[in-house]
GUMIDO-503289 format. One record per residue (C-alpha): residue in three letters; x, y, z. Coordinates in steps of 0.5 Angstrom, whole numbers, plus 500, padded with zeros to 3 digits. Example, Ala and Ser with C-alpha at 12.3 -4.5 7.8 and 13.67 -1.06 7.14 Angstrom:
GUMIDO-503289
ALA525491516/SER527498514/
END
This chain:
GUMIDO-503289
UNK742718342/UNK739724340/UNK733728342/UNK730735343/UNK726733349/UNK727739355/UNK727736362/UNK727741368/UNK730738374/UNK728742381/UNK732740387/UNK735744393/UNK741739393/UNK747741388/UNK750734388/UNK743731386/UNK742737380/UNK749736378/UNK748728378/UNK742728374/UNK744733369/UNK750729367/UNK746723366/UNK740726362/UNK745730358/UNK749724356/UNK743721354/UNK742726349/UNK736730353/UNK736738354/UNK737739361/UNK735746365/UNK736746373/UNK732750378/UNK735750386/UNK728751389/UNK720752387/UNK721760386/UNK726758380/UNK722753377/UNK716757377/UNK720763373/UNK722758368/UNK715755367/UNK712761366/UNK717763361/UNK717756357/UNK714749357/UNK719743359/UNK717736356/UNK718733363/UNK719736370/UNK723732375/UNK721735382/UNK724734389/UNK718733394/UNK722736400/UNK725743399/UNK726749404/UNK722755400/UNK716751398/UNK715743398/UNK714740391/UNK707738393/UNK705745393/UNK708747387/UNK705741383/UNK698744386/UNK700751384/UNK701748377/UNK695744377/UNK690750379/UNK693755374/UNK692750368/UNK700749367/UNK700742369/UNK701740362/UNK707736362/UNK709730366/UNK712731372/UNK716726376/UNK716727384/UNK723725387/UNK724724395/UNK729721399/UNK724720405/UNK717720402/UNK711716404/UNK706712400/UNK701717402/UNK705722399/UNK706719393/UNK699717392/UNK697725393/UNK702727388/UNK699722383/UNK692725385/UNK694732383/UNK697730377/UNK704727377/UNK706722372/UNK710718377/UNK714717383/UNK722716384/UNK725714391/UNK732717392/UNK737714391/UNK734713384/UNK737707380/UNK740709374/UNK736704369/UNK729706373/UNK731713372/UNK732712365/UNK726708364/UNK721712368/UNK723718364/UNK722715357/UNK715712359/UNK713719361/UNK716723355/UNK712718351/UNK706719355/UNK707726354/UNK707726347/UNK700723347/UNK697728352/UNK692733349/UNK690739353/UNK690739360/UNK684736363/UNK681739370/UNK683736376/UNK679737383/UNK685741385/UNK683746380/UNK676747381/UNK676753385/UNK678755392/UNK671757394/UNK667755400/UNK663750396/UNK669747393/UNK673746399/UNK667743402/UNK667738396/UNK674736397/UNK674735404/UNK668730403/UNK671726398/UNK678726402/UNK673723407/UNK671717403/UNK677716399/UNK679709403/UNK672707403/UNK670701399/UNK662702399/UNK660705392/UNK659712392/UNK653716388/UNK655723386/UNK649727384/UNK649734380/UNK647737374/UNK650735367/UNK657738366/UNK659739373/UNK665735373/UNK663729377/UNK668725373/UNK673729376/UNK671727383/UNK671720381/UNK678721378/UNK680724385/UNK678717388/UNK682713383/UNK688710386/UNK695710382/UNK697704377/UNK690701378/UNK685700372/UNK680706371/UNK674703367/UNK669708364/UNK664705359/UNK662710353/UNK655707354/UNK651703359/UNK648698355/UNK653693357/UNK650693364/UNK644690361/UNK648685357/UNK655683360/UNK655687367/UNK661682370/UNK665684364/UNK666691367/UNK668688373/UNK673684370/UNK676690366/UNK676694373/UNK679688377/UNK683692383/UNK681699380/UNK675704379/UNK669703375/UNK666710374/UNK658709371/UNK655716369/UNK648717368/UNK645711372/UNK639715372/UNK637714365/UNK638706365/UNK632702363/UNK630696368/UNK634691365/UNK640695366/UNK638696373/UNK638689374/UNK645688371/UNK647694376/UNK644690382/UNK648684380/UNK654688379/UNK654691386/UNK653684389/UNK660682386/UNK664688388/UNK668685393/UNK670679389/UNK673683384/UNK676688389/UNK673694385/UNK671701387/UNK664703384/UNK663711383/UNK656712380/UNK654719377/UNK646721376/UNK643728374/UNK636725375/UNK633725382/UNK633717383/UNK629718389/UNK623721385/UNK624715380/UNK624710385/UNK617713388/UNK614713381/UNK616706380/UNK621707374/UNK627705379/UNK628699382/UNK627701390/UNK633696392/UNK638699387/UNK636706390/UNK637704397/UNK644701396/UNK646707392/UNK643712396/UNK648709402/UNK653714401/UNK652720397/UNK656727395/UNK653732391/UNK657736386/UNK655744386/UNK653747380/UNK658752377/UNK653758379/UNK653756386/UNK661758386/UNK661763381/UNK667766385/UNK671761382/UNK669762375/UNK674767373/UNK680763375/UNK677757372/UNK676761365/UNK683763365/UNK686756367/UNK682753361/UNK684758356/UNK691757358/UNK690749357/UNK688751350/UNK694755349/UNK699750352/UNK696745347/UNK698750341/UNK691751339/UNK691758341/UNK696764342/UNK699764348/UNK699771349/UNK691771349/UNK688773355/UNK681775358/UNK680782360/UNK677784367/UNK670786364/UNK670779360/UNK672775366/UNK666779370/UNK661777364/UNK663770365/UNK662770372/UNK655773372/UNK652768367/UNK648762370/UNK652757366/UNK646751365/UNK651747362/UNK656748368/UNK664746366/UNK662743360/UNK659749357/UNK664754360/UNK670750357/UNK666750350/UNK665757350/UNK672759352/UNK674755346/UNK670758342/UNK672765344/UNK679763344/UNK679760336/UNK675766334/UNK678772337/UNK683776332/UNK687780337/UNK690779344/UNK685780348/UNK678777349/UNK673783351/UNK666783355/UNK663784348/UNK665778345/UNK663774351/UNK656777351/UNK655776343/UNK657768345/UNK652768351/UNK646771348/UNK640767345/UNK636770339/UNK630773343/UNK625769338/UNK628763342/UNK627765349/UNK620767347/UNK618761343/UNK620756348/UNK616760354/UNK610761350/UNK609755346/UNK608750352/UNK601749354/UNK600749361/UNK595744362/UNK601739361/UNK604735367/UNK611737369/UNK614731365/UNK610733359/UNK612740359/UNK619739360/UNK620734354/UNK616739350/UNK621745352/UNK627740351/UNK625738344/UNK624745342/UNK631747345/UNK635742342/UNK631743335/UNK633750335/UNK640749337/UNK641744332/UNK638749327/UNK643754329/UNK649750329/UNK647747322/UNK647740325/UNK654740328/UNK653736334/UNK659738337/UNK657745338/UNK650743340/UNK653739346/UNK658744348/UNK652750348/UNK648745352/UNK653743356/UNK652735355/UNK657730353/UNK656727346/UNK653720348/UNK648724353/UNK646729348/UNK645723343/UNK641719348/UNK636725349/UNK635726342/UNK633719341/UNK628719347/UNK625726345/UNK624723338/UNK628729334/UNK630727327/UNK637729325/UNK639731318/UNK640725314/UNK636720319/
END
């Protein structure tokens, strides 16, 4: 067997390192060795292995801490398999939540080692750029508090409602609650709630079902969601819902079934907007840039200047993480040198003056708030679509919306797209 895959083995026991080296080398893998976390950090900073075998219990820094460090710095872009001679199920679950591919208990059976390594490498080949995880959202007080709240509800069976602005990362919070090796179901459209709600439960049996934008579903879909809620225990499904809409207000105006709102509001967690923890923005932006470099999309030497990071930090980010990711990608792909400057950031963030003026002054003040908001959104999206020449991916990035949410908005606002 021949392979070009490089595996980094991190273990403080020389006997384990040598044994794994011999086994993996005989299988045709390139093998690098590190006896502690510090050596592993240095090795990882210089190159990207295809796979890491990481011991949990090491004298200088434990494997879980190293895994968290890689996750929070955007360097967890390769599969990591944790190893331990006296681990617990809780430790394995924590490692998987942080981003580990799997867990092996020592002494590791030869066939299980080779099977797990092969599976991890195949999964790594299909992996695109690293996605943000809860551990990488920041170290500010609001994110620390968010983590604590999610940890408290980890083992509860009650449905959870996440509330926040579009693009804040409610899907990341839901991922944190997903138990390893169980189904994760996230339907692209929620029309299935009106048609076949129990199909979702069948797919998610013994796992987690994540429903986004439940504030925008119609009455038929709301009834389907009510039915689904009544069957969660039967299918052993953890339900996590997300909304960017004020459900209490919708229920008060008769646009949302009161009983459904009462059930969903039993356990709620708010996810903060990016501008509310702006101290985390520089590290987040750098991490997102690193992930694009790790995916081979941009030069690995490309960096933000300090002034550029300050510029990003001071922006309000109405589209939150989704918008930040889109802007960082755009800056990275269009930067000709090795450094993204403050001027480049300012050019990427500035709207033409005419846009700001027209959206503010063209709205009559004799409209209801809802009518005025709809008019503003229609003007806003039409201008974005015009500026991006109909490129809906770029429109979604600038608006900080998922594409499915964007198309739903455009349809509701009656905006005609080119060719339609």
